[in-house]
N, C-alpha and C positions, 0 to 999 in steps of 0.2 A: 419601498415599492411593495404593493400588496402581494401576498402569497397566492399561488394558484391553488384553488381548493381541489380536494380529492374528487375524481370523476370528471373534472373539467377537461383534462387532456387524456386522450385514450379512452373516452367513454365508450361503453358497449363492449369492451374487451373482457375476457374472463378474469375473475379475481385472482386466480393462480396462474403463473406462467406455464404455458403448454410446452412440454419437452419437444414435441414434433413441431417443425417449422423454424422460424427465425431464432427464438430463444435457445432452442436446443443446439443449433449450430454456433451461436454466439458463445454459449456456455462451453461447448467442446473446444472452440478456438481459444478461449481464455485458459482452460485447463491444460490443453496441449502446450500453449505458450509458457505457462507457469512451470510445467515439467522441464522444458528446455532451460528456462531461467535458473531453476534449481540445479541442473547439471552444471551450467556455467558458473553459478555463484559458488558452488562447492569446489569446482576445479581451479578457478582462477587464483584464489589465494595460495593453493598448493603450488601452482606454476610460478607465482610471484616469488615465493620463498626459495624455489629452486634457481631462480634467475638472479636474485640479489640477496645480500645479507643486511641490507639497510632497512631498519624498521620504518623509517620515514617513507621510503619508496613503497614498501608493502602496505602501509596505511593509506597511501595515496590511491591505491586500487579501490578501497572502500569510499574514500572521499569523492572519487569520480562518479560514484552512484548517487551523490547528493548535489554536487556543484552545478551540473547542467540544469537541475530544477530551479536553482536560484538565478541562473543566468538566462535561461530560455523558457522556463515554465509558463510565464505570462504570454509569451509570443506563441507557444504551442496552443494555448487555449484560444487565443484570438484567431489563429488559423483554423482550428477545429470548428469554430462557429461560421467560418466563411465557406467551407468546402463540404462536399458530400462525405460525411464521417465514415461511411462504409468503405468508400474508395481510398480515403486517407489511411485507414487501418490496414487494408491489404497491401497498399503500396509501401507503407512503412515496414511491414513485416517482410515484404519482398527484398527491400534494401538491406534489412538486418540479416536476412538469410545469406545474401551475397557476402556481406562483411564477415559473418561467422564462418562461411565456407572458406573464404580466403585466409582467415586466421587459422582454421584447422589445417590447411595446406602448409602454412608457415610453421606451425608446430610440428607437423609431420616431417618437414624438411630440416627441422632444427634451426629455423631462422627467426624464431619469435623472441625478441628481446623485451626488456622491461618497458622500453619506450613504446613499442608497438602494443603491448598489453594495456598500458595506460590510455593510449589513443583509442583503442577499441572500446574500453569501458566507458570513456567519455562520449564517444560517438553513439554507442547503443543507448545510453541514458538520455542523450539529447533527443534522439528519435522517439524515445519512450514518452517524452513530454507531450508530443503530438498524439501518439497512440492512446495513452491513458485518458487524456482529455476528450478525445473523439469517442472512445468507448463509453465513458460516462454520459456524454451527450446523446449517444445513439440509443442507449437502452430504453429510455421512455418512448421511443418510436417503435420499439419491438414488442414491448409488453404494455399492458394497461397501467394506468395510474395506481389502481388499487393493488396491483401485483408487484410493484417495485420493491417493497420490503422483502417479499419471499424470493424474488429474482436476485436481488443483491446478496441475500443470505446463501442461496445456492451457488452463486458465482464464487463468493469468498470461501465457502466451505470446500468446494471442489478444488480450488487453487491451493488451499492449505493442505488438503490430503495429498494431492499430487506432488506438491513441492516438498513437503516435509517428510512424508512417509514412503514416497516412491522415487522421486527424482534424486534427492541427496543421498540416500543409501545405495543407489545404483552406481554412483560415481566410482567407487573403488573397483567395481566389476568392469566398467568401461575402461578405466585407466589400465587395468590388467590386459586389455586387448590392444592398447596403444595410447600414447599420450594425447593424440589428436582426437580420439573417439568422442569424448564429451562434447567437444566443440562441433564436430561433424553432426552428432545427434541433435545438438541445439539448432544448427542450421536447418536440419530436416523438420524440426518442430515449427520453426518460423514459416517454412513453405506450407506445411499442413495448415497452420492457423490462417495464413493468407488465403488459401483455397477455401476454407470454411467461411471466412468473412465475405469473400467475393461471391460465394454462392447464396448469400442472404437474399439478394434481389429486392431488398426493401427500398422504397422510394425515400429520398432524403426528406426530413421534416420540413414543413412549410415555414418560411421565415418572412418577417416583415420586410418591405423594400428597404434597401440600404440607402442612407442619405448620400447625396453626391459628395465626392471629395473625401470619403471616409478613409482613414489610414489605420494601420495597425496600432499606432500609439493611441488614437482616439478609441479604438475598440478595446484596448487594454484598460484605458481609463474608465470606460463605461462598465466593464466587468468589475473593476475595483469599487466603483461607485455603487453598483447593485449590491455587492457584498456588504459595503459599509452602511447603506441605508436600511437594509433588512436587519432589524435588531436581533432577531433570532439567529440568523446566519452569522452575524458579526460576533455575537456572544459565543456561538459554537466554535468559531474559528479561534478566538482568543483562548477559549478553554482547551481546545485541542493542541494549540501551540504550547501552552504551559505544560500540559501533560506530556507532549513529545519531548520537551526538555528533560522531564523526569525519566522518560523511557530511554532517551539517549544516555543519561547518566547510569541507568541500571544495566542496560545491555552492554555498554562498553566495559563495565567492571564486574559483570556477573561471574565470569570465570574465576576472577580473583576472590570474589565473595565465597564461592562454593569450594574451590580447591585450597584457598588460603585461610579465610576466617572460619569456615566449617571444617577444614581439613578433610574433605570428602573425596579428593582425588578426581581423576578423570571419569571414573565410574559414577560418582555422585553428580558430576556436571552433566553427564549424558542422561542420567535419570531425570534431573530437573528439566532439561531441554525437551526430553521426550514427553513428560507429563504436561509441560506447557503446551506442546503441540496437540496432545489429546484434549486438553481443556479448550483450546481454540476451536477444534473440530466440533466438540460437543456444543459449544456456544453457537457456532454457525448453524447447527441442526435445529436449535430451538429459538434462534434469534427472532424470526418473524412472529412466531406464536407468542413469545414473551413480550415483544413490543405491542402486539395487538391486545394482550391482556392488561398490561400496565399502562399503555400509552407511551408515546415517544419520549416525552419529557421525563416521566417517572423512570422509564427504562434507563435513560442517560444518567440520571441522578443515582439510581440504585447501582448501576454498573460502576460509576465513578467512586461511589462510597465503598463498594466491595473491593475495588483496586487499592484504595487508600488503606483499608484493613489488611489486605494481603501484603502490601509493601511494608507496613509498620511491623507486622509479624515477622516478615522475612528479615528485616534489619535488626530486630530486637531479640529474637529467640535463636539460640545457637543449636539448631537441630536439623539434620538432613531431612527426616520425614516431614517436619514442619515446613521446611523450604520447598520440598516437592509439592506439598498440598497448596502452599501459598501461590506458587507459580502456576499450578493448574487452575486455581481460581482466577488468577490474574489473566491468563490466556482466555478463559471462558468469558469473563466480563469484557475483555478488550475486543473480542470479535463482535459481540452484541453491540458495543458502542460503535464500532466501525460501520456495521450494517445500518444502524439507525442514522448515523451521521451522513452517509452517502445518500440514503433515501430522502432525508429531509432536504438536502441540497438539491436533489433532482426535482422534488415536488415544489419547492419554493422559488426556484429560479424562473424568471419570465421566459417565454418562448424566444429562442434564438440567442440566449445569453449563457446557456448552461456550460458550454466549453470554457468561456472566459471566467465565469464564477468559480467553476471547479479548479481552474488553473490558479486563480488568485488564492483560493482556499488552500490548495495543496502547497503552493510556493511558500506562503506565509507559515503554514504549520510545519512543513518539512524543515524549514530553516531552524526550528528549535532542536532538531535531533543532533546535528553535529555540535551545536553549542552545549547541549546536555552531555554529550560524550566527553568534551573537554572539561566541563564542570565535574563530572563524575571522577575523572582521572585525578584532578586536583584534590577532591575530597578524600578519595581513597588513600592518596599518598600522605595527606596532612593529618587525617583523623581516624583512619582505619578502613578496612575493606568493606565493612557493613554500613558505613555512613552514606554511600550513594543511594542505597535503598531507602533509608530514612529521609534523605533529602528529596528523593522522588515522591515519597508519601506526602511531604509538605507541599511540593509543587502540585500534586493532584488535589490537595485540599484547596489551593488557590484556583485550580482549574474548575472544580465543581462550584466554588463560590462565584466565579466569573460567569458560569453558565446560567445560574438561576435567574438573575434579573431579566435577561433577554427572552426567557421562555414563558413568561406569564401569559402572553397573548396567544400562545399556540393552542390550536384545537386538536386534541388527540382522538 
């Protein structure tokens, strides 16, 4: 299916997203929600460890952040294309606020067991499949076609800053005030985000009339077909999936790599994670300008190549300063890749299909992460703590190679 050319959708809107109006409120909602997610994401594992000494049950908390995408991601995308995305987003956040408030009360009353925690993580991620697909589909109706790259960069950068440098470090302070405080604060952020999205007031994008007798199964099949027929999006999805397998292997074993192979301890691990976050924020700040200068395809290839080099150096050189620099570069290139990927998906998806295309893309690519985590654990145990980084580098080589053939027809 032919790509939508720049300027065709959202023509006449400014080239840069205006902070006043719809985009500013959508950005604020995304950042506030990410703040709450960071609080919950840092607090839940600590609570899980206090509730059970079973590594399997603790690991299931993380698994619940992936499994609903595999089970319901395609359904969430199909629903996002059927409904008013703005209403879907604030309704989902309203439900999530109620769930989080109830969980905060359970923690406060000391009634939160590991089963309730797992059920909560699963329910929140299930609702997120609808929210994230609706948000991706809504953005092109809020900003102009030419502004999508800058808008995505600002969204991802704001979320990275708020989650990594504000939300997560605040968790110990909130826990000092009470075990339920991180979850109560998360519930409040959901309510604030819902109010911001509800205040957008934007009319839902026009859609072509739906054929009679349409079903969710048919809608899902159409989204998958659009993704498959577009050579560029298909290549990008395959490439991202391969890279996500490598990322899963790296992230699952990074603490072993730093504290074991490098013998750098917790301080070294904290340094690596911090510089990775700084690199991600720096990448978000320049992502739009970089892709405008290089073009989307070259930006993807350059970023993929930079990540290959960073992973190879990380796995081959036994030095903490080198590891810190490598992970900073890895974070920088990764956020530029993500901004470019989402923008291309938004620009190339035909009207009325973006929710389904994004859900198909996300579901297929996210599936690689837990597979990579398992692979990384096997490699680390069999061949050493540095081998997952080298294996990830090899997977990124395959990812960049898979990307190139489908990009030849893209106009940058």
